[in-house]
C-alpha positions as CSV (number, residue, x, y, z in Angstrom):
1,M,24.2,18.5,1.1
2,T,25.7,18.2,4.7
3,Q,24.4,15.3,6.8
4,A,25.1,14.6,10.5
5,F,25.8,11.3,12.3
6,L,27.4,10.4,15.6
7,C,30.9,9.1,16.3
8,P,30.5,5.5,17.5
9,N,33.5,6.0,19.8
10,C,32.7,9.2,21.8
11,Q,29.2,9.9,20.4
12,A,30.1,13.4,19.2
13,S,28.2,14.8,16.3
14,L,30.0,14.5,13.0
15,E,29.2,16.1,9.6
16,Y,29.5,14.5,6.2
17,E,29.4,16.4,2.9
18,E,27.5,14.3,0.3
19,G,30.0,13.0,-2.3
20,G,33.0,13.3,0.1
21,A,35.4,10.7,1.3
22,A,34.0,7.5,2.9
23,T,35.7,8.4,6.2
24,V,35.8,11.4,8.5
25,R,38.0,12.4,11.4
26,C,36.3,13.0,14.8
27,Q,37.7,16.3,16.0
28,Y,37.0,15.3,19.6
29,C,38.5,11.8,20.1
30,Q,40.6,11.8,16.8
31,T,39.1,8.5,15.7
32,T,38.8,7.8,11.9
33,V,35.1,7.0,11.4
34,I,33.5,5.3,8.4
35,V,30.5,7.2,7.1
36,P,27.4,5.0,7.4
37,P,26.6,3.3,4.0
38,E,23.1,4.9,3.9
39,L,24.6,8.4,3.8
40,R,27.0,7.6,1.0
41,P,26.0,8.0,-2.7
42,T,25.9,4.8,-4.8
43,M,28.6,4.2,-7.4
44,R,27.2,4.1,-10.9
45,G,28.1,1.5,-13.4
46,R,29.6,-1.1,-11.1
47,T,28.8,-3.2,-8.1
48,I,31.1,-3.5,-5.1
49,P,30.4,-6.0,-2.3
50,E,29.3,-4.4,0.9
51,G,32.3,-3.6,3.1
52,A,34.9,-3.6,0.3
53,P,37.4,-0.9,0.8
54,G,37.6,1.7,-2.0
55,L,40.4,4.0,-3.1
56,A,39.4,6.7,-0.7
57,E,39.5,4.3,2.2
58,I,42.8,2.9,1.1
59,A,44.2,6.4,0.8
60,E,43.1,7.0,4.4
61,I,44.9,3.8,5.5
62,T,48.0,5.1,3.6
63,R,47.7,8.4,5.5
64,L,47.5,6.7,8.8
65,L,50.7,4.8,7.9
66,L,52.4,7.9,6.9
67,D,51.5,9.4,10.3
68,G,53.1,6.4,12.0
69,R,49.7,5.0,13.2
70,K,49.8,1.4,12.0
71,I,47.4,0.1,14.6
72,E,44.7,2.5,13.6
73,A,45.3,1.6,10.0
74,I,44.7,-2.1,10.8
75,K,41.6,-1.3,12.9
76,L,40.2,0.8,10.0
77,L,40.7,-1.9,7.5
78,R,39.0,-4.5,9.8
79,E,36.0,-2.2,10.2
80,M,35.7,-1.6,6.5
81,S,36.2,-5.2,5.3
82,G,35.3,-7.6,8.0
83,L,38.8,-9.2,7.8
84,S,40.2,-11.0,10.7
85,L,42.9,-9.3,12.8
86,Q,45.7,-11.4,11.1
87,E,44.4,-10.8,7.6
88,A,44.1,-7.0,8.1
89,K,47.5,-7.0,9.7
90,E,49.1,-8.8,6.7
91,A,47.3,-6.5,4.2
92,V,48.5,-3.3,6.0
93,E,52.0,-4.7,6.4
94,Q,52.1,-5.4,2.7
95,L,51.0,-1.8,2.1
96,E,53.7,-0.7,4.5
97,R,56.4,-2.6,2.5
98,R,55.1,-1.2,-0.8
99,R,55.2,2.4,0.5
100,G,58.5,2.0,2.2
101,I,57.1,3.6,5.4
102,S,59.1,3.6,8.6
103,L,57.0,2.9,11.7
104,S,59.6,2.7,14.4
105,G,57.9,5.4,16.3
106,T,54.4,4.0,16.2
107,S,52.4,4.4,19.4
108,P,50.4,1.4,20.7
109,N,47.5,3.6,21.7
110,P,44.8,4.2,19.0
111,L,43.2,7.0,21.0
112,G,45.0,10.1,20.1
113,A,48.1,8.3,18.9
114,T,50.8,10.4,17.2
115,A,53.8,9.7,15.2
116,H,57.3,9.7,16.7
117,P,58.6,13.3,16.9
118,L,61.8,12.3,15.0
119,Q,59.9,10.5,12.2
120,P,60.6,12.3,8.9
121,R,57.6,13.9,7.2
122,P,57.0,15.4,3.8
123,T,58.2,19.0,3.5
124,A,55.9,21.8,2.6
125,S,57.5,22.6,-0.7
126,R,55.5,22.3,-3.9
127,I,57.9,19.8,-5.4
128,S,57.6,17.5,-2.4
129,Y,53.8,17.5,-2.5
130,V,53.7,16.9,-6.2
131,V,56.1,14.0,-5.8
132,L,54.1,12.6,-2.9
133,A,50.8,12.9,-4.9
134,V,52.3,11.1,-7.9
135,V,53.7,8.3,-5.7
136,V,50.4,7.9,-3.8
137,L,48.4,7.7,-7.0
138,A,50.8,5.3,-8.6
139,M,50.8,3.1,-5.6
140,L,47.1,3.1,-4.9
141,A,46.5,0.9,-8.0
142,A,49.1,-1.6,-6.8
143,I,47.9,-1.4,-3.2
144,A,44.2,-1.7,-4.0
145,L,44.6,-5.0,-5.8
146,P,46.0,-7.2,-3.0
147,I,43.6,-5.7,-0.5
148,F,40.6,-6.3,-2.8
149,L,41.9,-9.8,-3.5
150,I,42.2,-10.6,0.2
151,F,38.7,-9.1,0.9
152,F,37.0,-10.9,-2.1
153,A,38.7,-14.2,-1.3
154,T,37.6,-14.1,2.3
155,N,34.1,-13.2,1.4
156,S,33.7,-15.6,-1.5
157,V,34.8,-18.5,0.7
158,S,32.4,-17.4,3.4
159,E,29.5,-17.0,1.1
160,S,30.1,-20.3,-0.6
161,I,29.9,-22.3,2.6
162,V,27.1,-20.5,4.4
163,P,23.7,-21.9,3.2
164,L,20.5,-19.9,3.5
165,V,18.3,-21.8,5.9
166,G,15.1,-21.3,7.8
167,T,11.6,-20.1,6.7
168,A,11.3,-16.8,8.5
169,A,9.5,-14.5,6.0
170,A,10.1,-10.8,5.5
171,N,6.6,-9.9,4.4
172,T,5.0,-7.4,6.8
173,E,1.8,-6.7,5.0
174,P,-1.2,-6.6,7.4
175,G,-3.5,-9.7,7.4
176,L,-0.8,-12.2,6.5
177,P,0.2,-14.9,8.9
178,R,3.2,-14.4,11.0
179,P,6.4,-16.1,9.8
180,T,7.5,-19.3,11.4
181,S,10.9,-21.1,11.4
182,T,11.6,-24.8,10.9
183,A,14.5,-26.6,12.5
184,V,17.2,-27.4,9.9
185,P,19.3,-30.4,10.9
186,T,23.0,-29.9,10.4
187,L,24.8,-31.6,7.4
188,T,28.3,-31.2,8.8
189,P,30.2,-33.9,10.7
190,T,29.4,-34.0,14.4
191,P,32.2,-32.3,16.3
192,A,33.5,-33.9,19.5
193,F,32.2,-31.2,21.8
194,A,29.0,-29.7,20.4
195,A,26.8,-30.0,17.4
196,E,24.4,-27.7,15.6
197,V,20.8,-28.6,16.5
198,F,18.8,-26.1,14.4
199,S,19.0,-22.6,13.0
200,F,16.6,-20.0,11.7
201,G,16.8,-16.9,9.6
202,G,19.2,-17.0,6.7
203,Q,17.6,-14.0,5.0
204,A,18.9,-10.4,5.0
205,G,16.2,-7.7,5.5
206,T,14.3,-5.7,8.0
207,G,11.0,-7.7,8.1
208,P,10.0,-10.2,10.7
209,G,12.5,-13.1,10.9
210,A,15.1,-11.4,8.6
211,F,18.3,-10.0,9.9
212,N,20.1,-6.7,9.0
213,D,23.7,-6.5,10.4
214,T,22.4,-8.3,13.5
215,R,25.2,-8.6,16.0
216,H,23.7,-9.3,19.5
217,I,21.7,-12.1,21.0
218,G,20.1,-12.9,24.3
219,V,17.8,-15.6,25.9
220,D,15.4,-15.2,28.8
221,G,14.3,-17.6,31.5
222,E,11.5,-19.0,29.3
223,G,13.8,-19.7,26.4
224,R,12.7,-16.8,24.3
225,I,15.4,-15.5,22.0
226,Y,16.1,-11.8,21.4
227,T,18.3,-10.2,18.7
228,A,19.5,-6.7,18.1
229,D,20.5,-5.0,14.8
230,Y,23.7,-2.9,15.1
231,Q,22.7,0.1,13.0
232,D,18.9,0.6,12.9
233,G,17.9,0.0,16.5
234,R,15.7,-3.0,15.8
235,I,15.0,-5.7,18.4
236,Q,13.3,-9.0,17.5
237,A,11.8,-11.6,19.8
238,F,11.4,-15.3,18.9
239,D,10.1,-18.3,20.9
240,S,12.5,-21.2,21.8
241,Q,11.8,-22.8,18.4
242,G,12.7,-19.7,16.4
243,N,9.1,-18.7,15.6
244,F,8.7,-14.9,15.3
245,L,6.9,-13.2,18.2
246,A,7.5,-9.4,17.9
247,Q,9.8,-6.7,16.8
248,W,10.2,-3.1,18.0
249,L,12.6,-0.2,17.7
250,V,14.6,1.4,20.5
251,E,14.0,5.1,21.2
252,N,17.4,6.2,19.9
253,R,17.8,4.9,16.3
254,R,20.6,7.3,15.3
255,T,23.4,5.6,17.2
256,P,24.6,1.9,17.0
257,I,23.7,-0.7,19.6
258,I,27.0,-1.4,21.2
259,S,25.8,-4.3,23.4
260,M,22.5,-6.1,24.2
261,T,21.6,-8.7,26.8
262,T,18.5,-10.0,28.6
263,D,17.5,-11.2,32.1
264,R,15.4,-14.1,33.1
265,Q,12.3,-11.9,33.3
266,G,12.4,-11.1,29.6
267,R,13.8,-7.6,30.0
268,V,16.2,-6.4,27.3
269,Y,19.2,-4.2,28.2
270,V,20.7,-2.1,25.4
271,I,23.8,0.0,25.4
272,Q,23.8,3.2,23.2
273,Q,25.8,6.4,23.7
274,G,27.4,4.9,26.8
275,E,24.0,4.5,28.6
276,I,22.2,1.3,29.6
277,V,18.5,1.4,28.7
278,R,16.1,-1.4,29.8
279,Y,13.0,-2.3,27.8
280,D,10.3,-4.8,28.0
281,G,11.4,-7.6,25.7
282,L,8.1,-8.1,23.9
283,S,6.4,-4.7,23.9
284,G,9.5,-2.5,23.6
285,E,8.3,-0.2,26.4
286,R,11.2,1.7,28.0
287,Q,11.5,1.0,31.7
288,L,14.9,2.4,32.9
289,T,17.9,4.4,31.8
290,I,21.3,4.0,33.6
291,S,24.0,6.6,32.9
292,S,27.6,5.8,33.7
293,P,29.6,8.0,36.2
294,G,31.8,10.4,34.4
295,G,29.7,10.2,31.2
296,A,32.3,8.4,29.0
297,G,30.1,5.3,28.8
298,Y,29.3,1.7,29.3
299,R,30.6,-0.7,26.6
300,D,29.3,-4.2,27.6
301,L,27.2,-5.8,30.3
302,V,25.9,-9.2,31.5
303,V,23.2,-10.2,33.9
304,A,24.5,-12.5,36.7
305,A,22.5,-15.4,38.1
306,D,21.4,-13.3,41.1
307,G,20.0,-10.6,38.9
308,K,22.9,-8.1,39.4
309,L,24.3,-6.3,36.3
310,I,28.0,-6.4,35.7
311,A,29.2,-3.7,33.2
312,Y,32.4,-2.7,31.6
313,A,33.0,1.0,31.0
314,Y,35.7,3.0,29.3
315,Q,36.1,6.4,30.9
316,P,39.2,6.4,31.2
317,P,40.3,4.5,33.2
318,D,38.6,1.3,32.1
319,T,36.3,0.4,35.0
320,L,34.2,-2.7,36.0
321,Y,30.9,-1.9,37.7
322,W,28.5,-4.1,39.7
323,L,24.9,-2.7,39.8
324,D,21.6,-3.8,41.1
325,S,18.6,-4.4,38.8
326,E,17.6,-0.7,39.2
327,G,21.0,0.7,38.2
328,T,22.4,1.5,41.6
329,I,26.2,1.0,41.7
330,L,27.2,-1.5,44.3
331,Q,30.9,-1.6,43.7
332,S,33.5,-0.7,41.1
333,V,37.1,-1.5,40.2
334,P,39.0,1.1,38.1
335,A,41.8,0.2,35.7
336,I,40.4,-3.3,35.6
337,L,42.3,-4.2,32.4
338,S,44.8,-1.5,32.0
339,G,46.1,-2.3,35.5
340,Q,47.1,-5.7,34.1
341,T,48.3,-4.8,30.6
342,E,49.1,-1.1,30.8
343,N,47.0,-0.7,27.6
344,P,43.5,0.7,27.7
345,E,40.8,-1.5,26.1
346,L,38.1,0.6,24.4
347,L,35.9,-2.5,24.2
348,A,35.8,-5.7,26.3
349,R,33.3,-8.5,26.5
350,V,32.0,-9.5,29.9
351,A,30.9,-12.9,31.2
352,V,30.2,-14.3,34.7
353,D,30.1,-17.8,36.0
354,G,27.8,-19.3,38.7
355,L,30.3,-18.4,41.5
356,G,30.4,-14.8,40.6
357,N,33.8,-14.9,38.9
358,V,34.0,-12.3,36.1
359,Y,35.8,-12.8,32.8
360,L,36.8,-10.0,30.5
361,L,37.7,-10.6,26.8
362,G,39.8,-7.8,25.3
363,E,39.0,-7.0,21.7
364,G,41.8,-4.5,21.1
365,F,45.5,-4.7,21.9
366,T,45.2,-7.6,24.3
367,P,42.9,-10.2,22.8
368,L,43.0,-12.5,25.8
369,V,40.7,-13.5,28.7
370,F,41.2,-12.0,32.1
371,K,39.6,-13.7,35.2
372,F,38.6,-11.8,38.3
373,D,36.9,-12.9,41.5
374,A,33.5,-11.6,42.6
375,N,35.2,-8.6,44.2
376,G,37.2,-7.7,41.1
377,K,40.5,-9.1,42.3
378,F,42.6,-10.3,39.5
379,I,43.1,-14.1,39.4
380,T,44.7,-15.1,36.1
381,R,45.2,-14.4,32.4
382,I,43.8,-17.0,30.0
383,G,45.1,-17.8,26.5
384,S,47.8,-16.4,24.3
385,Q,47.8,-14.5,21.0
386,G,48.7,-16.3,17.8
387,N,47.6,-18.5,14.9
388,E,48.1,-21.9,16.5
389,L,45.2,-24.2,17.4
390,E,45.0,-23.3,21.1
391,Q,45.8,-19.6,20.6
392,L,43.5,-16.6,20.1
393,N,43.7,-14.6,16.9
394,S,40.6,-12.4,16.5
395,P,38.2,-13.2,19.3
396,R,34.7,-11.6,19.1
397,A,32.5,-13.1,21.8
398,L,32.6,-14.8,25.2
399,A,30.2,-17.1,27.0
400,I,30.2,-19.5,30.0
401,D,28.2,-22.7,30.4
402,N,26.6,-24.1,33.6
403,Q,29.8,-26.0,34.4
404,G,32.0,-22.9,34.3
405,R,33.7,-23.6,31.0
406,L,34.7,-20.7,28.7
407,Y,33.6,-20.5,25.1
408,V,35.6,-17.9,23.0
409,A,34.4,-17.3,19.5
410,D,37.5,-16.8,17.3
411,S,38.2,-16.7,13.6
412,D,38.7,-20.5,13.4
413,G,35.7,-21.6,15.5
414,I,34.8,-21.5,19.2
415,D,37.6,-22.4,21.6
416,V,36.4,-24.3,24.7
417,L,38.5,-23.9,27.9
418,T,38.1,-24.7,31.6
419,G,37.6,-21.9,34.0
420,D,41.3,-21.9,34.8
421,G,42.3,-21.7,31.1
422,R,43.0,-25.4,30.2
423,Y,42.2,-26.0,26.5
424,L,39.5,-28.6,25.8
425,D,38.4,-28.4,22.2
426,T,37.6,-26.2,19.2
427,I,34.0,-26.3,17.8
428,P,34.2,-25.7,14.1
429,L,31.9,-23.1,12.6
430,R,30.6,-22.3,9.1
431,G,30.3,-18.6,9.6
432,V,31.4,-15.7,11.8
433,T,29.9,-15.5,15.3
434,F,29.5,-12.0,16.6
435,D,27.7,-12.9,19.9
436,M,26.7,-16.0,21.8
437,V,24.9,-16.9,25.0
438,F,23.9,-20.0,27.0
439,S,20.3,-20.6,28.1
440,D,19.3,-21.9,31.5
441,R,19.1,-25.4,29.9
442,N,22.8,-25.1,28.9
443,E,22.0,-24.6,25.2
444,L,24.4,-22.5,23.2
445,F,22.9,-19.8,20.9
446,L,25.0,-18.0,18.3
447,M,24.4,-14.9,16.3
448,E,25.9,-15.6,12.9
449,R,26.0,-12.1,11.5
450,N,27.3,-12.8,8.0
451,G,24.9,-15.7,7.4
452,N,22.0,-13.7,8.9
453,R,20.9,-16.6,11.1
454,V,20.6,-17.7,14.7
455,V,22.2,-21.1,15.5
456,Q,21.5,-23.3,18.4
457,M,24.2,-25.9,19.4
458,A,23.9,-28.7,21.9
459,L,26.8,-30.1,23.9
460,Q,27.5,-33.7,23.2
461,A,27.1,-36.4,25.8
462,G,30.9,-36.8,26.2
463,A,31.4,-33.1,26.7
464,Q,29.1,-32.9,29.7
465,G,31.6,-34.5,31.9
466,K,34.8,-32.8,30.6
């Protein structure tokens, strides 16, 4: 049976034949897309952890390498397994060494990248294809083992150190009392800069207080907390203590929620299919739809202190927009990142400080922070890529406190820097932070996707003056 779903990159309609491979190729943007798990048949007789790459996925990674598209292979492995950029890079390079593949002509652009025209390819003779098939089948067993080991090792460590905390219940039967959450004091040593105050959740599911691939978080002016599931279009609202208030579904449940934020009035802004849609945060009533010029789509946005929206769009070129609360464009700066790096960023995270300075965190080829003034003029580049303490490896989220300091969620914790990029500290974490936001009271809230919980952290007294 053929089923349809949308490409998360260009939103084109894709078709999946039941029982087919776990990935399909978008004929419009040429992106390799993983078929949503709910459309894939289960595998009888064995249990594989969610996200573990199978032989079909590894074969697709091998094909990308054979085509000279190493960066796409790394990106695909990260999407399938949840590995960090460095871990996925090492796994793919190990695969590259085992296959003896030459990548000297690899293009740095994942969008429509092609192999070098002089790169040798298999001939069309029957003997060549038979030899290639035998080699691939023989190597897949050897290739799958290290990748599975890396994946299982990463997940086993994560699962062993992330406790299930909180008391939010998933029972939705009518007549039962609404679930509440109890603050759970941290048992970890107090870090120098910030400490965990309480958390809630800890349970995977779709009922009130449970989380299901929840990647986005926002806080309104009253301290109410909002979360958004990536796949099923579900928004939940909690009070400042983590007690469940409401949940509702966005109108478009067929496409992922790429970004979500809130304003001080409790309105929720969701990005799907390149459009910004505003809802009432408690009732879920749709209030406004904002389409991007050119139709290629918004990717991330933030609400500034004055109520304006600042949104990053990839069209191309990559463009930064300033909009009023009703979606009218006030100003725009094209090639906002590619003008600095010469590489397009399909996705970038946006943050703004109290003076209107805008910070963009690249999540693709340039995982650094770029600072611009309130008019979009480039000021400086913050950070460097690497595995050392003060470097960025696989950043996922960006936030700014009321003193203008940057918080960058990376694979080893949250790096804290001054507004001009001076390193201050690293806040250790027990899980993986997909999104984070500061409240008006300077409280830091994290969405810990793998642990299915919301975490609140308070800055230590000594950090307030740093």
